[in-house]
C-alpha positions as CSV (number, residue, x, y, z in Angstrom):
1,M,-85.2,-18.7,-39.8
2,L,-83.2,-16.6,-37.4
3,K,-79.9,-15.1,-38.7
4,I,-77.0,-15.8,-36.4
5,R,-73.6,-14.1,-35.8
6,N,-71.1,-15.6,-33.5
7,I,-68.4,-13.2,-32.2
8,A,-65.6,-13.3,-29.6
9,I,-64.3,-10.1,-28.0
10,I,-60.6,-10.3,-27.6
11,A,-58.2,-7.7,-26.1
12,H,-55.4,-7.1,-23.7
13,V,-56.1,-6.8,-19.9
14,D,-58.0,-3.6,-19.0
15,H,-58.7,-2.4,-22.5
16,G,-62.5,-2.5,-21.8
17,K,-63.9,-5.8,-23.1
18,T,-66.3,-6.4,-20.2
19,T,-67.5,-2.8,-20.2
20,L,-68.2,-3.0,-23.9
21,V,-70.3,-6.1,-23.4
22,D,-72.2,-4.3,-20.7
23,K,-73.1,-1.5,-23.0
24,I,-74.2,-4.0,-25.8
25,I,-76.4,-5.8,-23.2
26,H,-77.9,-2.4,-22.1
27,V,-78.7,-1.2,-25.6
28,S,-80.3,-4.5,-26.6
29,K,-82.9,-4.0,-23.7
30,I,-82.3,-7.5,-22.1
31,F,-83.3,-6.1,-18.7
32,R,-86.7,-4.9,-17.8
33,E,-87.0,-1.2,-16.9
34,N,-87.3,-1.9,-13.2
35,Q,-84.5,-4.5,-12.9
36,Q,-81.4,-3.6,-10.9
37,F,-77.9,-4.6,-12.0
38,D,-74.3,-3.7,-11.4
39,D,-71.6,-2.6,-13.8
40,L,-69.4,-5.4,-15.3
41,I,-72.3,-7.8,-15.4
42,L,-70.3,-10.6,-16.8
43,D,-67.5,-10.5,-14.2
44,S,-69.7,-12.6,-12.0
45,N,-67.5,-14.4,-9.6
46,D,-66.0,-12.7,-6.5
47,L,-62.4,-13.0,-7.7
48,E,-63.2,-11.3,-11.0
49,R,-64.9,-8.4,-9.3
50,E,-62.2,-7.9,-6.8
51,R,-59.3,-8.0,-9.3
52,G,-61.1,-6.3,-12.1
53,I,-60.1,-9.0,-14.6
54,T,-61.9,-11.6,-16.6
55,I,-60.9,-15.2,-15.7
56,L,-63.5,-17.4,-17.3
57,S,-65.0,-16.8,-20.7
58,K,-68.8,-16.2,-20.7
59,N,-71.5,-16.4,-23.4
60,V,-74.4,-14.0,-23.8
61,S,-76.7,-13.3,-26.7
62,V,-78.5,-10.2,-27.9
63,R,-81.2,-9.6,-30.5
64,Y,-80.7,-6.8,-33.0
65,K,-82.5,-6.2,-36.3
66,D,-83.9,-9.8,-36.6
67,H,-80.4,-11.2,-36.0
68,K,-79.2,-13.2,-33.0
69,I,-75.7,-12.1,-31.9
70,N,-73.9,-14.7,-29.7
71,I,-71.1,-12.8,-27.8
72,I,-68.2,-14.6,-26.1
73,D,-66.3,-12.5,-23.6
74,T,-62.7,-13.8,-23.2
75,P,-60.0,-13.2,-20.6
76,G,-57.1,-10.9,-21.6
77,H,-54.3,-12.5,-19.5
78,A,-52.1,-14.9,-21.3
79,D,-52.2,-17.0,-18.1
80,F,-55.8,-17.8,-19.0
81,G,-54.9,-18.5,-22.7
82,G,-56.4,-22.0,-22.4
83,E,-59.8,-20.3,-22.0
84,V,-59.3,-18.2,-25.1
85,E,-58.0,-20.9,-27.3
86,R,-61.0,-23.2,-26.8
87,V,-63.8,-20.6,-27.1
88,L,-62.5,-19.1,-30.3
89,K,-63.6,-22.3,-32.0
90,M,-67.2,-21.2,-31.4
91,A,-66.8,-17.9,-33.2
92,D,-66.9,-16.8,-36.9
93,G,-65.4,-13.4,-36.2
94,V,-63.7,-11.4,-33.5
95,I,-63.9,-7.8,-32.2
96,L,-60.3,-6.8,-31.4
97,L,-60.5,-4.1,-28.7
98,V,-57.4,-1.8,-28.4
99,D,-56.7,1.1,-26.0
100,A,-56.4,4.4,-27.9
101,F,-53.3,5.3,-25.9
102,E,-51.5,1.9,-25.2
103,G,-52.1,0.3,-28.6
104,P,-51.5,-3.4,-29.2
105,M,-49.9,-5.1,-26.2
106,P,-48.2,-8.5,-25.8
107,Q,-51.5,-10.3,-24.9
108,T,-53.2,-8.6,-27.9
109,R,-50.7,-10.3,-30.1
110,F,-51.2,-13.7,-28.4
111,V,-55.0,-13.8,-28.8
112,L,-55.1,-12.1,-32.2
113,G,-52.6,-14.7,-33.5
114,K,-54.8,-17.5,-32.4
115,A,-57.9,-15.8,-34.0
116,L,-56.2,-15.1,-37.4
117,A,-54.9,-18.7,-37.5
118,L,-58.5,-20.0,-37.2
119,G,-59.4,-17.8,-40.2
120,L,-61.8,-15.5,-38.2
121,T,-62.9,-12.1,-39.6
122,P,-61.7,-9.2,-37.4
123,I,-63.4,-5.9,-36.6
124,V,-61.0,-3.5,-34.8
125,V,-62.5,-1.2,-32.1
126,V,-60.1,1.6,-30.9
127,N,-61.5,2.2,-27.4
128,K,-61.0,5.0,-24.8
129,V,-60.6,7.8,-27.4
130,D,-61.8,10.2,-24.7
131,K,-58.4,9.6,-22.8
132,E,-55.9,12.4,-22.6
133,N,-53.0,12.2,-25.1
134,C,-54.6,9.3,-26.9
135,R,-53.3,8.5,-30.4
136,P,-56.1,6.6,-32.3
137,D,-54.5,7.0,-35.8
138,E,-51.1,5.7,-34.7
139,V,-52.8,2.8,-32.9
140,H,-54.8,1.9,-36.1
141,E,-51.5,1.8,-38.0
142,A,-49.9,-0.4,-35.2
143,V,-52.8,-2.9,-35.4
144,F,-52.4,-3.1,-39.2
145,D,-48.7,-3.8,-38.8
146,L,-49.3,-6.4,-36.1
147,M,-51.9,-8.2,-38.3
148,F,-49.4,-8.1,-41.2
149,N,-46.7,-9.6,-39.0
150,L,-49.1,-12.3,-37.9
151,D,-49.6,-13.4,-41.5
152,A,-53.2,-12.2,-41.8
153,T,-54.9,-12.9,-45.2
154,E,-55.8,-10.1,-47.6
155,E,-59.5,-10.3,-46.4
156,Q,-58.4,-10.1,-42.8
157,L,-56.2,-7.1,-43.5
158,G,-59.2,-5.3,-45.0
159,F,-60.7,-5.0,-41.5
160,Q,-63.4,-2.6,-40.5
161,T,-62.3,-0.1,-37.8
162,L,-64.5,1.8,-35.4
163,Y,-63.5,4.3,-32.8
164,G,-65.3,5.2,-29.6
165,S,-65.5,5.0,-25.8
166,A,-67.4,2.1,-24.3
167,K,-67.6,4.0,-21.0
168,Q,-69.2,7.0,-22.7
169,N,-71.4,4.6,-24.6
170,W,-70.6,5.5,-28.2
171,M,-68.9,4.1,-31.3
172,G,-68.4,5.4,-34.8
173,P,-66.2,5.5,-37.9
174,D,-64.5,8.8,-37.0
175,W,-63.0,9.5,-33.5
176,T,-63.1,13.2,-33.9
177,N,-66.9,13.1,-34.4
178,P,-68.5,11.3,-31.5
179,T,-71.9,9.6,-32.2
180,D,-74.6,9.2,-29.6
181,S,-74.9,5.4,-29.3
182,I,-73.1,2.1,-29.6
183,L,-75.4,0.9,-32.4
184,P,-72.8,1.5,-35.2
185,L,-70.8,-1.4,-33.7
186,L,-73.8,-3.8,-33.9
187,D,-74.5,-2.7,-37.5
188,A,-70.8,-3.4,-38.3
189,I,-71.1,-6.9,-36.8
190,I,-74.1,-7.8,-38.9
191,E,-72.5,-6.3,-42.1
192,H,-68.9,-7.6,-41.8
193,I,-69.0,-10.8,-39.7
194,P,-69.9,-13.8,-41.9
195,E,-72.9,-16.0,-41.1
196,P,-71.9,-19.4,-39.7
197,K,-70.8,-21.8,-42.5
198,I,-73.3,-24.6,-42.6
199,E,-71.9,-27.9,-43.9
200,E,-74.0,-30.7,-45.2
201,G,-74.0,-33.9,-43.3
202,T,-74.8,-35.6,-40.0
203,L,-74.5,-33.9,-36.6
204,Q,-71.1,-32.7,-35.3
205,M,-70.7,-30.6,-32.2
206,Q,-67.5,-30.1,-30.3
207,I,-67.7,-29.5,-26.6
208,T,-65.7,-26.3,-25.9
209,S,-66.7,-25.5,-22.3
210,L,-68.7,-26.9,-19.5
211,D,-71.0,-25.7,-16.7
212,Y,-72.2,-27.4,-13.6
213,S,-75.6,-27.4,-11.9
214,S,-76.4,-29.2,-8.7
215,F,-79.7,-30.4,-10.2
216,V,-78.7,-31.9,-13.5
217,G,-74.9,-32.3,-13.1
218,R,-72.4,-31.4,-15.8
219,I,-73.6,-29.4,-18.8
220,A,-71.8,-29.5,-22.1
221,I,-71.5,-26.3,-24.1
222,G,-70.5,-26.0,-27.7
223,R,-71.4,-24.9,-31.2
224,V,-73.3,-27.2,-33.6
225,K,-70.9,-27.4,-36.6
226,R,-73.2,-29.3,-38.9
227,G,-76.6,-31.1,-38.8
228,S,-78.9,-30.4,-35.9
229,I,-79.3,-31.7,-32.4
230,K,-82.7,-32.6,-30.9
231,E,-84.0,-33.0,-27.4
232,G,-84.2,-36.7,-26.4
233,A,-81.9,-37.8,-29.3
234,Q,-79.6,-40.8,-29.0
235,L,-76.0,-39.7,-30.0
236,S,-72.4,-40.9,-30.0
237,L,-69.8,-39.2,-27.9
238,C,-66.3,-39.4,-29.5
239,K,-63.6,-39.3,-26.8
240,A,-59.9,-38.5,-26.9
241,D,-58.7,-42.1,-26.9
242,G,-60.9,-43.1,-29.9
243,V,-63.6,-44.7,-27.7
244,I,-67.2,-44.0,-28.8
245,K,-69.9,-44.0,-26.2
246,K,-73.7,-44.0,-26.7
247,V,-75.4,-41.1,-24.9
248,K,-78.9,-39.5,-24.8
249,V,-79.7,-35.8,-24.7
250,K,-82.0,-35.0,-21.8
251,E,-82.5,-31.3,-22.4
252,L,-81.3,-28.6,-24.8
253,Q,-80.8,-24.9,-24.0
254,V,-79.8,-22.0,-26.2
255,F,-78.3,-18.7,-24.9
256,E,-80.8,-15.9,-24.7
257,G,-79.7,-12.6,-23.0
258,L,-77.7,-13.4,-19.9
259,G,-79.4,-16.8,-19.3
260,R,-80.4,-19.9,-21.2
261,V,-83.8,-20.9,-22.5
262,K,-85.1,-24.4,-23.4
263,A,-85.1,-25.5,-27.0
264,T,-86.4,-28.7,-28.7
265,E,-83.9,-28.5,-31.7
266,V,-80.7,-26.5,-32.3
267,L,-79.5,-26.1,-35.9
268,A,-76.0,-25.8,-37.2
269,G,-74.3,-22.4,-36.4
270,D,-75.9,-21.8,-33.0
271,I,-74.3,-22.3,-29.6
272,C,-76.1,-24.5,-27.1
273,A,-75.9,-26.3,-23.8
274,V,-76.7,-30.0,-23.5
275,T,-77.6,-31.8,-20.3
276,G,-77.8,-35.5,-19.6
277,I,-74.4,-36.5,-21.0
278,E,-72.1,-38.1,-18.5
279,D,-68.3,-38.6,-18.6
280,F,-67.4,-36.1,-21.3
281,E,-64.3,-33.9,-21.5
282,I,-63.7,-30.6,-23.2
283,G,-62.7,-31.4,-26.9
284,D,-65.0,-34.4,-27.2
285,T,-67.4,-34.5,-30.2
286,L,-71.1,-35.2,-30.1
287,A,-71.9,-37.0,-33.4
288,D,-74.5,-39.1,-35.2
289,L,-75.4,-42.4,-33.6
290,E,-75.0,-44.5,-36.8
291,K,-72.0,-42.8,-38.5
292,P,-70.1,-40.8,-35.8
293,E,-67.4,-38.5,-37.2
294,A,-65.1,-36.8,-34.6
295,L,-63.8,-33.2,-35.1
296,V,-60.1,-32.4,-34.6
297,R,-59.4,-31.9,-30.9
298,I,-58.6,-28.5,-29.5
299,S,-54.8,-28.0,-29.1
300,I,-53.7,-26.0,-26.1
301,D,-50.3,-24.4,-25.5
302,E,-48.2,-26.3,-23.0
303,P,-47.8,-25.1,-19.4
304,T,-44.6,-23.3,-18.5
305,M,-44.5,-23.5,-14.7
306,N,-45.2,-26.0,-12.0
307,M,-45.7,-26.0,-8.2
308,L,-45.8,-28.6,-5.5
309,F,-49.2,-28.8,-3.7
310,T,-49.4,-30.7,-0.5
311,I,-51.7,-31.0,2.6
312,N,-51.2,-28.6,5.5
313,N,-49.1,-30.3,8.2
314,S,-48.1,-27.2,10.2
315,P,-48.9,-27.0,14.0
316,F,-52.0,-24.9,13.1
317,F,-53.4,-27.6,10.8
318,G,-57.2,-27.9,10.7
319,K,-58.0,-24.8,12.7
320,E,-59.5,-22.7,9.9
321,G,-60.3,-25.0,6.9
322,K,-63.0,-27.6,6.2
323,F,-61.1,-29.7,3.7
324,V,-57.7,-30.8,5.0
325,T,-56.9,-34.3,3.9
326,S,-55.0,-35.6,0.9
327,R,-58.2,-37.2,-0.5
328,H,-59.9,-33.8,-0.5
329,L,-56.9,-32.2,-2.2
330,R,-56.6,-34.9,-4.8
331,D,-60.3,-34.8,-5.7
332,R,-60.3,-31.0,-6.0
333,L,-57.2,-30.8,-8.2
334,F,-58.4,-33.5,-10.6
335,K,-61.8,-31.9,-10.8
336,E,-60.2,-28.6,-11.8
337,T,-58.4,-30.2,-14.8
338,E,-61.8,-31.1,-16.3
339,K,-62.6,-27.5,-17.1
340,N,-59.2,-25.7,-16.8
341,L,-57.6,-27.0,-20.0
342,A,-54.2,-25.4,-19.5
343,L,-53.8,-27.0,-16.1
344,R,-52.2,-30.4,-15.5
345,V,-51.9,-32.4,-12.3
346,E,-49.5,-35.3,-11.6
347,S,-49.3,-37.5,-8.6
348,T,-45.9,-37.9,-7.0
349,D,-44.3,-40.8,-5.1
350,S,-45.8,-39.4,-1.9
351,E,-49.6,-39.8,-1.4
352,D,-50.2,-36.3,-0.2
353,K,-48.0,-34.3,-2.7
354,F,-49.1,-33.3,-6.2
355,L,-47.3,-31.4,-9.0
356,V,-49.6,-28.8,-10.6
357,Y,-48.6,-27.4,-14.0
358,G,-49.9,-24.1,-15.2
359,R,-49.4,-21.1,-17.5
360,G,-47.9,-18.8,-15.0
361,I,-48.0,-17.4,-11.4
362,L,-51.4,-15.7,-12.0
363,H,-53.0,-18.9,-13.4
364,L,-51.8,-21.0,-10.4
365,S,-52.7,-18.3,-7.8
366,I,-56.3,-18.0,-9.0
367,L,-56.6,-21.8,-8.5
368,I,-55.1,-21.5,-5.0
369,E,-57.3,-18.5,-4.1
370,T,-60.5,-20.3,-5.3
371,M,-59.6,-23.4,-3.3
372,R,-58.9,-21.3,-0.2
373,R,-62.3,-19.6,-0.4
374,E,-64.0,-23.0,-0.7
375,G,-62.5,-24.0,2.6
376,Y,-59.3,-25.9,1.7
377,E,-56.1,-25.8,3.7
378,I,-53.0,-26.4,1.5
379,Q,-49.3,-25.8,1.3
380,V,-47.4,-24.9,-1.9
381,G,-43.7,-24.9,-2.7
382,Q,-41.7,-22.4,-4.8
383,P,-42.9,-22.1,-8.4
384,Q,-40.5,-23.8,-10.8
385,V,-40.3,-23.3,-14.6
386,I,-40.4,-26.3,-16.9
387,F,-37.2,-27.1,-18.8
388,K,-37.3,-29.2,-22.1
389,E,-34.7,-31.1,-24.1
390,V,-34.8,-29.9,-27.7
391,S,-32.4,-31.9,-29.9
392,G,-30.1,-32.6,-27.0
393,V,-30.0,-29.0,-25.7
394,K,-31.5,-27.9,-22.4
395,C,-34.1,-25.2,-23.2
396,E,-36.2,-23.0,-21.0
397,P,-39.4,-20.8,-21.6
398,I,-38.6,-17.3,-22.7
399,E,-41.2,-14.5,-22.5
400,T,-41.7,-11.1,-24.1
401,L,-41.8,-8.5,-21.4
402,V,-43.2,-5.0,-22.1
403,V,-42.7,-2.2,-19.6
404,D,-44.1,1.4,-19.9
405,V,-42.3,3.6,-17.3
406,P,-41.5,7.3,-16.7
407,E,-38.3,8.3,-18.4
408,T,-36.5,9.1,-15.1
409,T,-36.7,5.5,-13.9
410,A,-36.3,3.7,-17.2
411,G,-32.6,3.1,-16.4
412,K,-33.4,1.1,-13.2
413,V,-35.9,-1.1,-15.1
414,I,-33.3,-1.9,-17.9
415,E,-30.7,-2.7,-15.2
416,M,-33.1,-5.0,-13.3
417,A,-34.2,-6.9,-16.4
418,T,-30.7,-7.4,-17.8
419,Q,-29.5,-8.7,-14.4
420,R,-32.1,-11.4,-14.8
421,K,-30.8,-12.3,-18.3
422,G,-33.3,-10.0,-20.1
423,E,-32.3,-8.7,-23.6
424,L,-33.5,-5.2,-24.5
425,L,-35.2,-5.3,-28.0
426,I,-37.1,-2.0,-28.3
427,M,-36.8,1.4,-26.5
428,E,-39.0,4.2,-27.7
429,P,-41.0,7.1,-26.3
430,K,-44.8,6.6,-26.0
431,G,-46.5,9.8,-24.9
432,D,-44.7,10.9,-21.7
433,L,-43.5,7.3,-21.0
434,Q,-40.7,5.2,-22.2
435,H,-41.8,2.0,-23.9
436,L,-39.4,-0.9,-23.3
437,E,-39.5,-4.4,-24.7
438,F,-37.4,-7.3,-23.6
439,K,-36.9,-11.0,-24.2
440,I,-36.4,-12.6,-20.7
441,P,-36.5,-16.1,-19.2
442,S,-39.7,-17.0,-17.3
443,R,-37.4,-17.7,-14.3
444,G,-36.3,-14.1,-14.4
445,L,-39.9,-12.9,-14.1
446,I,-40.5,-14.6,-10.7
447,G,-40.3,-11.8,-8.1
448,L,-39.5,-9.1,-10.7
449,R,-42.8,-7.2,-10.5
450,N,-42.4,-6.4,-6.8
451,N,-38.8,-5.1,-7.2
452,M,-39.7,-3.2,-10.3
453,L,-42.7,-1.4,-8.7
454,T,-40.5,-0.5,-5.7
455,A,-37.7,0.9,-7.9
456,T,-40.2,3.0,-10.0
457,Q,-42.3,4.3,-7.1
458,G,-45.2,2.1,-8.4
459,E,-45.3,3.7,-11.8
460,A,-44.1,0.8,-14.0
461,I,-46.8,-0.9,-16.1
462,M,-45.6,-4.4,-16.8
463,N,-47.0,-7.1,-19.1
464,H,-45.5,-10.3,-20.3
465,N,-46.4,-13.2,-22.6
466,F,-44.9,-16.6,-23.5
467,F,-42.6,-16.3,-26.6
468,A,-40.8,-19.7,-27.2
469,Y,-38.4,-22.2,-25.7
470,E,-34.8,-21.2,-26.2
471,P,-31.4,-22.6,-24.9
472,F,-30.8,-22.2,-21.1
473,K,-29.5,-18.8,-20.3
474,G,-27.5,-19.7,-17.2
475,P,-28.0,-18.9,-13.5
476,I,-30.1,-15.9,-12.4
477,P,-29.5,-14.2,-9.1
478,G,-32.4,-14.9,-6.7
479,R,-33.4,-13.3,-3.4
480,I,-30.3,-12.1,-1.6
481,N,-31.7,-11.7,1.9
482,G,-32.2,-14.6,4.2
483,S,-35.2,-15.3,6.5
484,L,-36.0,-14.5,10.1
485,I,-37.4,-17.7,11.7
486,S,-39.4,-18.0,14.9
487,M,-37.6,-20.0,17.5
488,E,-40.7,-21.2,19.4
489,G,-44.5,-21.2,19.4
490,G,-46.8,-18.6,21.0
491,Q,-47.7,-14.9,20.7
492,C,-45.1,-12.5,19.6
493,T,-44.6,-9.4,21.7
494,A,-44.0,-5.8,20.7
495,Y,-41.0,-5.6,23.1
496,A,-39.2,-8.5,21.4
497,I,-39.9,-7.2,17.8
498,D,-38.6,-3.7,18.9
499,K,-35.3,-5.2,20.1
500,L,-34.8,-7.2,16.9
501,Q,-35.7,-4.5,14.3
502,D,-32.0,-3.9,13.4
503,R,-31.9,-7.5,12.3
504,G,-34.4,-7.0,9.4
505,S,-38.0,-6.3,8.6
506,F,-40.9,-8.3,10.0
507,F,-44.0,-9.8,8.4
508,V,-46.0,-10.3,11.7
509,D,-47.7,-7.9,14.1
510,P,-47.5,-8.0,18.0
511,G,-50.0,-10.5,19.3
512,D,-50.0,-12.8,16.3
513,E,-49.9,-16.5,17.1
514,L,-46.7,-18.2,15.7
515,Y,-45.2,-21.6,15.6
516,A,-41.5,-22.7,15.6
517,G,-40.1,-22.7,12.1
518,Q,-42.4,-20.1,10.8
519,V,-40.8,-17.4,8.5
520,I,-41.7,-14.1,10.3
521,G,-39.4,-11.6,8.5
522,E,-36.5,-10.9,6.1
523,N,-33.0,-10.8,7.4
524,S,-30.9,-7.8,6.5
525,R,-28.1,-10.3,5.6
526,D,-28.0,-13.3,3.3
527,N,-28.3,-16.0,5.9
528,D,-31.3,-17.4,7.8
529,I,-31.4,-16.7,11.6
530,V,-33.7,-18.0,14.3
531,V,-35.0,-15.3,16.6
532,N,-37.1,-15.4,19.8
533,V,-40.0,-13.0,19.4
534,Q,-42.1,-14.4,22.2
535,K,-39.8,-13.0,24.9
536,G,-41.6,-10.5,27.2
537,K,-40.1,-7.5,29.1
538,K,-38.7,-8.4,32.5
539,L,-41.0,-6.5,34.9
540,T,-39.8,-5.1,38.2
541,N,-41.6,-3.0,40.8
542,M,-39.0,-0.3,40.4
543,R,-39.4,2.6,38.0
544,A,-36.5,4.1,36.3
545,S,-36.3,6.9,33.7
546,G,-35.4,5.4,30.3
547,S,-36.6,1.9,30.8
548,D,-40.2,2.8,30.3
549,D,-39.8,4.1,26.7
550,N,-42.6,3.4,24.4
551,V,-42.0,0.7,21.8
552,R,-41.8,2.1,18.3
553,I,-42.3,-0.6,15.6
554,V,-42.1,-0.4,11.9
555,P,-45.4,-1.7,10.4
556,A,-45.3,-5.3,9.3
557,K,-44.8,-6.0,5.6
558,K,-47.9,-7.7,4.2
559,F,-47.9,-9.9,1.1
560,S,-50.6,-10.6,-1.4
561,L,-50.8,-14.3,-2.5
562,E,-48.8,-13.8,-5.7
563,E,-46.2,-11.8,-3.9
564,A,-45.8,-14.5,-1.3
565,M,-45.6,-17.2,-4.0
566,E,-42.8,-15.3,-5.7
567,Y,-41.0,-14.5,-2.4
568,I,-40.5,-18.0,-0.9
569,Q,-37.2,-19.9,-1.3
570,K,-36.6,-23.5,-2.3
571,D,-36.6,-24.7,1.3
572,E,-39.8,-22.9,2.2
573,Y,-43.5,-23.6,1.9
574,L,-46.5,-21.2,1.7
575,E,-49.2,-22.3,4.1
576,I,-52.6,-21.2,2.8
577,T,-55.8,-21.4,4.8
578,P,-59.2,-19.7,4.4
579,K,-58.1,-16.9,6.8
580,S,-54.3,-16.7,6.6
581,I,-51.2,-16.9,4.4
582,R,-48.1,-17.9,6.3
583,M,-44.5,-18.6,5.2
584,R,-42.7,-21.5,6.8
585,K,-39.6,-23.6,6.5
586,I,-40.3,-27.1,5.1
587,Y,-38.4,-28.6,8.1
588,L,-39.7,-26.8,11.2
589,D,-37.0,-28.1,13.5
590,E,-33.7,-26.2,13.3
591,N,-31.5,-29.3,13.8
592,E,-33.4,-31.1,11.0
593,R,-32.9,-28.1,8.7
594,T,-29.2,-28.1,9.3
595,R,-29.0,-31.9,8.7
596,M,-31.0,-31.6,5.4
597,A,-28.9,-28.6,4.2
598,K,-25.8,-30.7,4.6
599,K,-27.4,-33.6,2.8
600,D,-28.4,-31.4,-0.2
601,S,-24.9,-29.8,-0.4
């Protein structure tokens, strides 16, 4: 019988998880000699490649010394914590990857805490020891302290540590003495990660993720906890509400290399994909037909933020997208909740508006970007944090914010964070940077990254992670500048923009098609003003010196999706289509805006 090891790779963003998995795949000779492949093999979707982050957890398996090692690559962002929480259930051990300079970061703490609570055995890999001014020994100490603070057991605290550089393709027990391969890591996995515990009894398999194929429909993926699962078997599906359905397994597949191969039977301890089961959800249990016993469902941390999603009803509606109706939007959002566990969707009293709850700006923006690429046209409102009543007190989500910044601009960072009700906990030197840690309300983080990068000339490295719900901290100052709003529809002209430049900065270029009520710039004062940017130059047949000066326009300010989501005000929407991102007022007509503002006040 094949010996199995199930491991998850956890780490903070950008510490090298996906690169390490690449190297393991290469060394295990999954590819044929003549096969072409890129770097970051597992970051397979376009968004992951563009942003250089892992969004969805992936499974691969490699063979080494008559062992099968199932590897689960997990995201590092806390916004995708729902992905991490459910897939850790499939593992018996974790490889904790830590940057040799940065050390443990907020998200390291988040995923490591989840892994230790599940009783998984850790192996620590201090990566990137080829970096300048790295400090592997200090980082090793910091990881030990972190595990101790997270209440690790004696066995977990006796973790094995390896040092190396995934990029340079080596790992070893001593960072001052580089080895020539990554094989010591695979040896350590076989030696220190326990075999799957096989319990006696009938079949139990929890569905921890799903895949979709246009040929066979939805595919359930999970680890067989006990017993075995056979092709063609009749089983019970235990659902969340206690309902038990009879189902039949059409086909079984196990993970082999980067793909899956057909199997007739899968024994306890291995991870497999099951086709032919309808109407299942993540967290359901596949169990014996006669005596079904359900496993405890996966618990996921609650969302901390919500946004209003609605159909696009601007004058440019339907010009760029394929899916524009409320039915399309409803179906797509509810379909997303099947596999995106940390996401919740609620209908509102209006047919075409939905409240979408998520873990943070990044979590929601990835959903919006994915929908936009699929051809959807949508509008979203300003992100709102979720308040809770705890024993009669209004509470709000508080996050841990960590900023590494050059010493010269540390003062500006502290000032900005404290203005937004942040509380400085730690300030210490880290190499040639200052390491700052704050506790700050989630509300205070909206729009902070932009301002902080501007204030530090782009040198601040900022990470944050949900901490807890605490009593409401009071009002936080928002955006001080008002908006410049287009008076009418049509193309904007360079002449008009030039004449209005002293009013503020613009987000549109000459020649852009606009509509009345579109937000086209930022006012230099705190009120909104309506401007006419379609006005052309009055032409005469007389030439005069001075009137033919060339127009000099400051380049338009362009926003990324996250920046635009953080920028808009309460009375504004973000219009998102496959080709454009526009800001607009909810009420496009100026008189209606004035009437609504009076009504709200």
